[in-house]
Backbone as JSON, one array per atom type, in Angstrom:
{
  "sequence": "MLFFESPVATSVTVNIFDCIGRKVDEQIIDASTKNIRIPFNLVGKENGIYFFRIQSGDHIHSISYLKLE",
  "N": [[1.54, -9.35, -3.07], [1.77, -6.11, -4.32], [1.99, -4.23, -7.34], [3.21, -1.16, -8.44], [3.32, 1.75, -10.37], [5.19, 4.49, -10.07], [4.93, 8.04, -10.45], [7.26, 9.45, -10.12], [10.71, 8.73, -9.35], [11.2, 8.09, -6.24], [11.13, 7.97, -2.62], [8.53, 5.95, -1.27], [5.54, 6.0, 0.54], [3.5, 3.73, 2.14], [0.39, 3.15, 3.41], [-1.77, 0.99, 5.12], [-5.13, 0.38, 5.62], [-7.95, -0.86, 7.5], [-11.45, -1.72, 6.94], [-12.84, 0.03, 8.6], [-11.23, 2.14, 9.0], [-8.97, 1.9, 10.63], [-5.46, 1.99, 11.05], [-3.52, -0.53, 9.74], [-1.0, -1.25, 8.88], [2.19, 0.23, 8.05], [4.5, 1.24, 5.64], [7.66, 2.29, 4.45], [9.14, 2.71, 1.46], [12.12, 2.8, -0.2], [12.59, 3.83, -3.29], [14.37, 3.4, -6.22], [13.64, 3.29, -8.78], [10.85, 3.79, -11.05], [9.03, 1.72, -11.12], [7.53, -0.09, -8.71], [7.55, -2.55, -6.19], [5.33, -3.66, -3.8], [5.43, -5.22, -0.94], [3.22, -7.01, 1.2], [1.62, -8.26, 4.14], [-1.09, -9.89, 5.22], [-1.66, -11.92, 6.92], [-3.24, -13.42, 9.62], [-4.93, -11.32, 9.94], [-8.33, -10.15, 9.82], [-10.87, -11.33, 7.51], [-11.95, -9.25, 4.84], [-12.33, -5.88, 3.57], [-9.57, -3.98, 2.58], [-7.68, -0.99, 2.47], [-5.25, 0.59, 0.55], [-3.07, 3.22, 0.81], [-1.06, 4.98, -1.15], [1.69, 6.98, -1.3], [3.69, 9.02, -3.2], [5.97, 11.34, -3.39], [4.28, 14.24, -4.24], [2.1, 12.92, -5.13], [-0.76, 10.91, -4.65], [-2.21, 7.75, -4.33], [-4.88, 5.44, -4.23], [-5.81, 2.13, -3.38], [-8.07, -0.54, -3.31], [-8.49, -3.65, -1.57], [-9.6, -6.93, -1.4], [-9.78, -9.31, 1.05], [-10.11, -12.69, 1.31], [-10.4, -15.77, 2.85]],
  "CA": [[2.41, -8.27, -3.46], [1.2, -5.17, -5.28], [2.92, -3.54, -8.22], [2.78, 0.23, -8.58], [4.21, 2.59, -11.16], [5.23, 5.82, -9.49], [5.22, 9.09, -11.42], [8.64, 9.89, -9.91], [11.52, 7.76, -8.62], [11.46, 8.65, -4.92], [10.61, 7.07, -1.59], [7.07, 5.76, -1.32], [4.93, 5.64, 1.81], [2.31, 2.9, 1.95], [-0.42, 2.93, 4.61], [-2.84, 0.01, 4.91], [-6.23, 0.59, 6.57], [-9.07, -1.79, 7.39], [-12.67, -1.09, 6.42], [-13.36, 1.08, 9.48], [-10.27, 3.23, 9.06], [-7.83, 1.67, 11.52], [-4.21, 1.72, 10.33], [-3.07, -1.89, 9.97], [0.43, -1.33, 8.6], [2.79, 1.36, 7.34], [5.81, 0.91, 5.09], [8.34, 3.3, 3.65], [9.95, 1.98, 0.48], [13.03, 3.68, -0.92], [12.53, 3.35, -4.67], [15.29, 4.04, -7.15], [13.0, 3.23, -10.09], [9.43, 4.15, -11.0], [8.26, 0.5, -10.93], [7.7, -0.42, -7.3], [6.88, -3.72, -5.63], [4.89, -3.38, -2.44], [5.1, -6.46, -0.22], [2.36, -6.83, 2.36], [1.25, -9.52, 4.77], [-2.33, -9.77, 5.98], [-1.86, -13.16, 7.67], [-3.7, -13.13, 10.97], [-5.92, -10.25, 9.89], [-9.67, -10.61, 9.49], [-11.34, -11.18, 6.13], [-12.64, -7.99, 4.62], [-11.79, -4.92, 2.61], [-8.44, -3.19, 3.06], [-7.37, 0.12, 1.58], [-3.84, 0.95, 0.48], [-2.83, 4.62, 0.45], [0.31, 5.01, -1.63], [2.1, 8.36, -1.53], [4.99, 9.17, -3.83], [6.11, 12.78, -3.59], [2.99, 14.92, -4.08], [1.07, 12.07, -5.73], [-1.39, 9.95, -3.74], [-3.02, 6.77, -5.05], [-5.57, 4.52, -3.33], [-6.17, 0.83, -3.95], [-8.82, -1.39, -2.37], [-8.09, -5.05, -1.66], [-10.54, -7.8, -0.7], [-9.13, -10.51, 1.58], [-11.0, -13.81, 1.62], [-9.69, -17.03, 3.06]],
  "C": [[1.68, -7.42, -4.5], [2.32, -4.58, -6.12], [2.36, -2.16, -8.5], [3.8, 0.97, -9.42], [4.11, 4.02, -10.66], [5.52, 6.86, -10.56], [6.65, 9.62, -11.3], [9.39, 8.81, -9.13], [11.93, 8.4, -7.29], [10.96, 7.66, -3.88], [9.09, 7.09, -1.61], [6.6, 5.35, 0.07], [3.64, 4.9, 1.53], [1.64, 2.72, 3.31], [-1.54, 1.97, 4.25], [-3.86, 0.2, 6.02], [-7.27, -0.51, 6.41], [-10.33, -1.01, 7.02], [-13.27, -0.03, 7.35], [-12.32, 2.17, 9.76], [-9.11, 3.07, 10.01], [-6.58, 1.36, 10.68], [-3.7, 0.34, 10.73], [-1.55, -1.99, 9.81], [0.89, -0.05, 7.92], [4.17, 0.93, 6.88], [6.36, 2.13, 4.36], [9.33, 2.56, 2.77], [10.81, 3.0, -0.25], [13.17, 3.14, -2.34], [13.5, 4.12, -5.55], [14.74, 4.0, -8.59], [11.53, 3.63, -9.93], [8.53, 2.93, -10.81], [8.55, -0.05, -9.54], [6.92, -1.67, -6.96], [6.56, -3.42, -4.18], [4.53, -4.71, -1.78], [4.17, -6.15, 0.95], [1.94, -8.19, 2.86], [0.01, -9.28, 5.62], [-2.66, -11.07, 6.71], [-2.22, -12.8, 9.1], [-4.7, -11.99, 11.05], [-7.26, -10.83, 9.46], [-9.94, -10.5, 7.99], [-12.05, -9.85, 6.0], [-11.93, -7.12, 3.6], [-10.68, -4.12, 3.29], [-8.13, -2.13, 2.0], [-5.89, 0.46, 1.69], [-3.75, 2.4, 0.03], [-1.35, 4.72, 0.12], [0.66, 6.45, -1.97], [3.53, 8.38, -2.04], [5.17, 10.64, -4.17], [4.78, 13.45, -3.29], [1.83, 14.1, -4.61], [0.57, 11.05, -4.72], [-2.31, 9.06, -4.57], [-3.64, 5.83, -4.02], [-5.96, 3.25, -4.07], [-6.99, 0.09, -2.89], [-8.46, -2.85, -2.63], [-9.08, -5.86, -0.82], [-9.81, -9.07, -0.27], [-10.2, -11.53, 1.93], [-10.16, -15.05, 1.79], [-10.66, -18.17, 3.08]]
}
C-alpha cells in the first residue's frame, strides 16, 4: 500500500505501468481527504520496476517501485 498526500481533496487516478510501459492496473479513488491510501496488488506479476502515475486534479506525481520476491 502506498500513501500519498494530495494537494487537493478530489478523486485520484492511479495508473501502474511495468518497465516497458505496459499498463498493468488502473484505479480511481474517490478521496474526501488529502491523505490517500493507494492499495495495489502485484501478486502474479513479474519481478521488476513498476511506475505509479498518480493524478489528482491538475497535479501529476510519479513513483517508482521495485518488486522483488
